[in-house]
N, C-alpha and C positions, 0 to 999 in steps of 0.2 A: 903627930901622927907619922911613922917611919915610911920609907918608900916601897913600894910593891917590889917583890923578888921575881925573878924571871921564871918563865913556864916551864914546867918540865916537860921531858920527851913522852910522846906518845905511846901507849901500852899496845901490845900485840893485838890482833883482831881473834875474836873469840869464834869458836867453830860455828858452821852453819847448823840450824836447828834442824827437825826432823821435817819432811814434806806433809803438809796437812792433807785432811781428805777430800776426795774430788766432789765438786759441788753438783747439785742437781742439774739435769739436761734443761737446756732453755727452750722456748717455744719456738717452732719452726715458722719462718718468716712466708708470707704468701705473696704472690704478684697476681695482679689483674688487670687485662687491657681494658681501659676503659672507652673513651670516645677516639674517634680518627678523622679528623678534619683538615681543611687544606687552608694554606696561609701564606703570608709574604715570606714568613723565614721558618726554618724546622725549629720545633721545640717539644720537651717531653715534662710534663707536671704531673708529679704525685699529689693527688686529692684523696689519698687514704692516709694510712698511718706508717711509720718505719717497719713494723712487723707485718700489716695487711696494706701493702701497696697498690695503689689503682693508679695506673700511669694512662694518662691522656697525651694521644700523640698529635702534634700539629706537622702536616707534611707540606713542604714548599710545593705549590703547584709548577709543573714544568711547562715549556711550551707547547701549544697545539701541534700534533704531528701532522704530516702531510696525509692527504686523503689516500686511502689505499686504491688499488685497481677495481674496477666496476666487475661484479661476478657475472656469471654467464646467466642468460636468460633461462628462467625456468620453463617447465612444460605447461602447456596450455591446461587450463582446467577443463572438466567436462562441460558441453553445451547444455545449458538449460532448455526448459521446454518452450516453444513457441508460443508466444502471446496470441489471443484471438485477433482477428483482422478488424482493423479499424477500431480497436477497443471494445467492440461488440461480441457477446456470447452466440446471439442467434439473430438472424434477421432475414426478410423476404417480403416479397410483394408482388402486384400485378399492376399492370396498366392498360389502358386501350387509347388509341388516338383516332381510328376511324370511326366516323358516325354509325351507330346500331340503333335499329328501330326497337321500339319495344311497346309492349300494351299495358296500361294499368287498369286496375279494377279496385274499385271501393271495398271489395270483400277480401283481398288477398295481396300480399306484398309480392312484388316483382324484382326477382335477383339480377344485379347489374352484371353485365357479361364483361369480364377482364380477360383480354385475349393474349396479352404477351406477360410472361412472367420475369421478374428481375432476377437479379443475382441474390442467391439466398446463401444462409448458413445455419443448419441444424432447425429448419422448419420444413415442413412438405407443402409444395404447390403442384402436385402431380395427381394425388390420390384422389380429389375431389375438383370438378372444374371450379373456376372462378372462387375459389376457396383456399384460405391459407389454414393448414393443421398445424397445430403446437406440438413440438416434440421435446420443448425443454421448458418445464414450470419456471414461473418467475413474473417479476413485473415488467410489463411490456408497455412501449408506447404505440399508440395506434395513429397514422395519418391518412386521411382521405380526402378525395375530391371527386366531385361529379358536376359537369356542365351539360344541362339537358334543356329541352323543350316540349311542350305540349301543343297539339292541334287545337284543344279546347281550353279555355281560360278556367283556371281553379288553383287550388292549393295541390302543391306536390312536397311529400317530405321524403328527405333520405336519412338513413340510419345504418350504423354497422351493427352487425349481428353475431353473436357467438352462441352457435348452436340453435339458431333460430329465434333466440331471443335478444331485444335490443339492449346493447351496451349502453349504460347510462352516460349522458353527456354527450352522445354521437347524433342524435336525433336533431333535426333541423328541417323546419317549414318554410317555403317561400311561396308568396301568390304569382301565379304566372298569367300573363297576358298570352292570348292564344298565338302560336308560331313565334314568341318570344323566347330566346332562352335567358337562364339565369344558372347560376353556380353555387353549389354547396361545397363548404372545405372546413376542416376542423383536425383537430388532433386531441387525444385523451390518452390518460394514462391509468391501467386496470391490471390486475394480478389475472394471470391465465394458467390454466393445468393441462398437463399432459392430454392431448386428445381434443381440446378445444377447437372449434372450426369458427372461422372469421369471413364473413363476407358483408357486401353492401347490398342493400334492397331499397325499393321505391314504394311508396303508396301514395295515392291521390283522393282527392274530395270528388273526382268526375271519372267516369270511365273514359279511357282515351284507346283507341286502335292505332293511333299514328304518334306516338310520342318518339323522340330522339335523344339519346344519350351521345353528345358529341365527343366528350373525353371523360375519362373516368381513371382513378388510380386507388391503390389501396397498399400500404404499407405497415410491417410491424418491426420493431427492432426491441430486443431485450435489454434491459437496464440493470440488471444484476443476476 
């Protein structure tokens, strides 16, 4: 086989061909902000696609700034209504510490005289002597006490009345020795209406013209 001959010179460059037609427009890309969180170093992560990018940003948290100056004190708000005294909506009563003579009859009750009115709120202790008149309906606690004696031996009963009718749970009967004193006391919770009248009365199994009430008290207080 003979030796290869030398390469000949390169020929001239040909003419540029005609420009081809314009291609169809591409799809527009979108960028959406995803999450923004804090971290030790800033970063941006595309969790979408190259054409529909969803960028999650991590922002480096800076140091806490100094506290700003305290703002001016605001104006005082409107004052609310004053609550009921001692937490009660209504209360009142009477008491008597001076001995008072009374007569008992086996046929009729005798009202106990209560000479001194207590402080009161929304009850009426002036319209009827020895009687508390209710001006606000509700549940009331009634407290009473009577210390008395009879000149004749026998049973004496003390009770609290509402409009002349004995309030259940208030009636107490004690047996008296002649000229010896005994004490009645108690309390009861009952529902009272506007206009109810509360007093204390006594009855006896013996007629007595020389009974004595040494002390007595009657008080009501509204619970709701």
